[in-house]
Structure formats: C-alpha cells, structure tokens
DRENSE-180756 format. One record per residue (C-alpha): residue number from 0; z, x, y. Coordinates in steps of 0.25 Angstrom, whole numbers, plus 2048, in hexadecimal, padded with zeros to 3 digits. Layout:
<rs>
R   num     w     u     v
R   NUM     Z     X     Y
...
</rs>
This chain:
<rs>
R   num     w     u     v
R     0   800   800   800
R     1   7FC   805   80D
R     2   800   7FF   81B
R     3   7FE   800   829
R     4   80A   7FD   833
R     5   806   7F9   842
R     6   80C   7F3   84E
R     7   810   7F6   85C
R     8   81B   800   85F
R     9   828   7F9   85E
R    10   823   7F0   853
R    11   82C   7F6   848
R    12   822   7FD   841
R    13   82C   809   83D
R    14   836   800   838
R    15   82D   7F8   830
R    16   825   805   82B
R    17   833   80B   825
R    18   836   7FE   81E
R    19   829   7FD   817
R    20   828   80B   813
R    21   836   80B   80D
R    22   833   7FE   806
R    23   826   800   801
R    24   827   810   7FF
R    25   81B   812   808
R    26   818   81F   80F
R    27   819   81D   81F
R    28   80F   822   826
R    29   814   822   834
R    30   80B   828   840
R    31   817   826   849
R    32   820   830   841
R    33   814   839   840
R    34   813   839   84E
R    35   822   83B   852
R    36   822   847   849
R    37   816   84D   84F
R    38   81A   84B   85D
R    39   825   855   85A
R    40   819   860   85A
R    41   80E   859   860
R    42   80F   858   86F
R    43   803   84F   870
R    44   809   845   867
R    45   816   845   86D
R    46   810   842   87B
R    47   808   836   876
R    48   814   830   86F
R    49   81D   832   87B
R    50   813   82A   884
R    51   811   820   879
R    52   802   823   877
R    53   7FB   823   86A
R    54   7F8   830   863
R    55   7E9   833   862
R    56   7E2   82D   856
R    57   7DD   83C   851
R    58   7EC   840   850
R    59   7F1   834   849
R    60   7E6   833   83F
R    61   7E7   842   83B
R    62   7F5   841   839
R    63   7F4   834   830
R    64   7E9   83A   829
R    65   7F1   846   824
R    66   7FC   83B   820
R    67   7F3   833   818
R    68   7EF   83E   810
R    69   7FD   840   809
R    70   7FE   83B   7FC
R    71   80A   832   7FF
R    72   802   828   806
R    73   7FC   824   7F9
R    74   808   81B   7F5
R    75   806   812   801
R    76   809   814   811
R    77   80D   80D   81D
R    78   805   812   829
R    79   80D   810   836
R    80   809   813   843
R    81   7FA   816   840
R    82   7EF   811   843
R    83   7F2   80E   852
R    84   7E3   80E   857
R    85   7D6   808   851
R    86   7D0   816   84F
R    87   7DD   81A   847
R    88   7DB   80E   83E
R    89   7CC   811   83C
R    90   7D1   820   839
R    91   7DC   81B   82F
R    92   7D2   812   827
R    93   7C9   81E   825
R    94   7D5   827   821
R    95   7D9   81C   817
R    96   7CB   819   812
R    97   7C9   828   80F
R    98   7D7   828   806
R    99   7D3   81B   800
R   100   7E0   814   806
R   101   7E1   807   80B
R   102   7EA   7FF   815
R   103   7F0   7F3   80E
R   104   7F5   7ED   81B
R   105   7F8   7EF   82A
R   106   805   7E9   82F
R   107   806   7E6   83E
R   108   813   7E5   843
R   109   812   7DE   851
R   110   81D   7DC   85C
R   111   81B   7D8   86B
R   112   81A   7E3   876
R   113   827   7DF   87C
R   114   82F   7DF   86E
R   115   829   7ED   86B
R   116   82D   7F3   878
R   117   83B   7EE   876
R   118   83C   7F4   869
R   119   837   802   86C
R   120   83D   804   879
R   121   84B   801   874
R   122   84A   80C   869
R   123   855   817   86A
R   124   855   823   860
R   125   85F   82E   85D
R   126   85C   83D   85A
R   127   863   83A   84C
R   128   858   831   848
R   129   860   824   84B
R   130   858   819   852
R   131   85D   80C   85A
R   132   858   801   863
R   133   85F   7FD   86F
R   134   85D   7EE   86C
R   135   85B   7ED   85D
R   136   863   7F9   857
R   137   86C   7FF   862
R   138   875   80A   860
R   139   885   807   860
R   140   886   80F   86E
R   141   87A   80D   877
R   142   871   81A   877
R   143   87A   821   86C
R   144   876   823   85E
R   145   87F   81C   854
R   146   87D   827   849
R   147   87E   834   852
R   148   883   82F   85F
R   149   878   837   866
R   150   871   830   872
R   151   865   827   86E
R   152   858   829   874
R   153   84B   821   877
R   154   83E   828   873
R   155   834   82A   87D
R   156   82A   821   876
R   157   834   816   876
R   158   835   814   885
R   159   830   808   889
R   160   825   80D   893
R   161   820   815   887
R   162   822   809   87D
R   163   819   800   886
R   164   80F   80B   887
R   165   80E   80C   877
R   166   80D   7FD   877
R   167   801   7FE   880
R   168   7FB   808   878
R   169   7FE   800   86B
R   170   7F7   7F3   871
R   171   7EB   7FB   876
R   172   7E8   804   86A
R   173   7EF   7FF   85E
R   174   7EF   7F0   85D
R   175   7E0   7EF   85C
R   176   7E4   7F4   84E
R   177   7E9   7E7   84B
R   178   7DC   7E1   84B
R   179   7D6   7EC   844
R   180   7DF   7EB   837
R   181   7DE   7DC   839
R   182   7D0   7DC   837
R   183   7D1   7E5   82C
R   184   7DA   7DB   825
R   185   7E6   7E4   824
R   186   7EE   7DF   82F
R   187   7FC   7D8   82E
R   188   803   7D3   839
R   189   813   7D5   83A
R   190   81C   7CE   844
R   191   823   7DA   84A
R   192   82D   7D1   852
R   193   834   7CD   844
R   194   840   7D4   840
R   195   83E   7E2   838
R   196   842   7DC   82A
R   197   838   7D0   82D
R   198   82C   7D9   830
R   199   82F   7E1   824
R   200   830   7D6   81B
R   201   823   7D1   820
R   202   81C   7DE   81E
R   203   822   7E0   810
R   204   81E   7D3   80C
R   205   80F   7D6   810
R   206   80F   7E3   80A
R   207   812   7DC   7FD
R   208   806   7D4   7FE
R   209   7FB   7DC   806
</rs>
C-alpha cells in the first residue's frame, strides 16, 4: 500500500502521518523532515524555510528520488509533504512508473485559513524536543517546558506573518494538485476540522477499502 498525504499547513498532516505509519507499519517519507535536517548545513534551504517559500522542485525531486531507491519503501510508504506543485506531481509519476510503483490513494486533509493560522502560530517548542500549543496543549507554566523547565520558543516559520505567507504559497502552487489527483481518480477528501481521532478513524477505514 502506497499513499500520499496532502493538506495546507496546520491541517494536522504530521500527527496523522505518525498514527498511520505506526498502525500500518509503513515507511514515512516526509520531505519536511528531510528539509529540517538539510537546513542545518544548506543555507539556501534554511532561508527558504524561514520565509515560508517552497524549496525549488529540482532540489526536492532529487532528494526524494534517492530515498525511493532504498529497499525499505517496497513494503509500503506514506508520502507526506510531496508533491507540492504540478511539476513535482508529474515528476513523481515518472519516478514511480520507472520503479513500477503505484499510488493507492491521495488523502487530502483540509482546514479553513483562519483555523490553520491559529493552529500553527500557537505552537511552542523546547530544546529538549517537547512541544506545546498555547491554546490546545499549554504548558503548566506559560512559556516554560514541563519536562525540563527550559524556556519555550516559537519557531520562525510558525510566526503568524510567516504562516500567512506559507498559506498564500500553498493556495497558489499546491492546491491545484487537488484537481490533478481528483481527475486521476485518486483523491479522497478528509475534513480536517474534526478531532485527531476522528480524522484518523476515517483514514484508517479508507485504507482498509482502497
């Protein structure tokens, strides 16, 4: 089983991806994780992520191509964060065809603009790895990590102005993929305004039937 997980920033893709790969024992192919690792030594990617811009297709495609060549993806994978443009989708089709791999479904988790901004801009993280949300998962003491008592910070790409820019980029370059995969008969719409458990239950049921 091979799936693509799509949705705007703040849709909860990361949370659902974790649940899916743990439940179905799939390989998680997250370009977001790849970028966060790469930005530590790649200044170009670091600047793009900090300003909410998309990483150029050529860089993303080459990064993913190398990952798809590894044997572990043969047991099934969940592709998260890619493709984000029509060109990427077309390049992905070529890569998968050359490897004789097919996508079973594309899950599109959708949330409204205002909700996405609220979800992302409220995130706070600690250097120890713990994460919180000022509204949904607050720390016991505002701004202080429950686990190690260090100060919580807001990542640059989670700041409200950057979030709005990210959503603008998404609307312009990524949302057309909804039509692309809908026409291909692969798109499955998921209401991202539901609770985490409700969203996962719907995806899990669909994965048992597609």
